[in-house]
N, C-alpha and C positions, 0 to 999 in steps of 0.2 A: 164332153167331159167338163164338169164344174169344179173349179178349185174353191172350196168354201174355206174362208179365213177363220181362224181362231178368234172369237170375239175379245178374249182377255189379252191378246196380243197386238191388236189394231193401234197402230200409231198414227194420229191425225195428221202428223207432219209428213206421212208419206202419201198424202192425198194430192194430186196435181189436177188442174182444171185446164183442159185444152179448148181454146176459144174456136168454135165453129159458127156457121150460119145460124142465127136463131137461138144461140144458147153456148152452152159448154159440156164437153165430154168430161166425165169423171173417170180419172185413172188413179190406180193404187200401185205403188211400188213395193214389191215383195222380193227382198234379196236384191238380185240384179235385173230382174224382170218387172214390166209394167203389165198390170192385170187392166181389162176393160171393165171398169166399174168395181165397186166394192161388194163382194159377195159374202153374205152372212147366213147362218142358219138359225132361225127362232123355233123355239121348242114350246114356250108358255105363253100363250095368247088365247084371246076370245076373238071369234069371227061371226060376223053377220054378213049376209050376202043377198043380193037380188040378181036379177037376170044380167045386170050390167057391171056391177061393182061387188068387190070385197071390201068390208070395212074391218080393219084388224085393230084390236086394242092390245098393245104389248105389255108384257112384264115390266116391272121397274127397271131391271137391268138392260133390257133391250132398248126401252124407251130413252134411258140415259144415254146409251151409246148413240142411238139415231139422232137425238137432240145434240149431242157433241159434234156429230158429223154435220148436221144442218148449220150449226153455230159457225163451224170453220168454215163452211161455204159462204154463209152469209158475210163474215168478216173479209174473206179474200174478195169477194165479188161487191161488197159494200150494198148488199140487198136485204131483203127481210122475208126470207121464207119461214114459215111455222106450220107445224101439225095442227089441225083443227082439232081441239079437245084431246090432244094426243092419240088421235086415230089415224091410222095410214089407210088411204083409199087407193085400191089398185084395181086394174080391169079383171073381171071374173072370166078367166080362160079355162072354163071346166075344172074347176078347184076340186082336187081330191083330198079328202082328209086323211093324210097319212101320219098325222101326230106332229108334223113339222112342216115349216116352210123355208125354202132357200130363196132369200131375196137378193136381187141385184140393184144396188143403189148407182144409177148409170149416166144420168144427163141432168143438166139443168137447162130448161128450155123456156124462152120468152114467148109466150103466146097471149094474145089479146090484152096486151100492155101489163102483163104480169109474169114474174117468173114461178115456174112450176118444177119440183123435184120429181124426176121420172124413176119410179120403184117397180121393178117386175118380180114376178114368182117363177 
């Protein structure tokens, strides 16, 4: 079961970063419980795909929210993660076009001398 957060009620200050080997686990405090990652549903997007990746262009509202989350992580960790041309690039795990996507913003990993934000469908 996935618990999807209401995008209008996400409080950036409820994000916690748990240090792990090669990166950080993203936790979100919802009331008195900690969620493993930040789960959001996006409805308005354009998608381009190939065999390996999905390239997702977000609507303005979702783009602002995602960039707010990224900026918070950048400030906390003193790093510089950015979306390239405001496009998400995620692994193509048999994408099913059901009119929405549930995204889980779950980890920040240090790979090949750079930080990467892990986002799953």
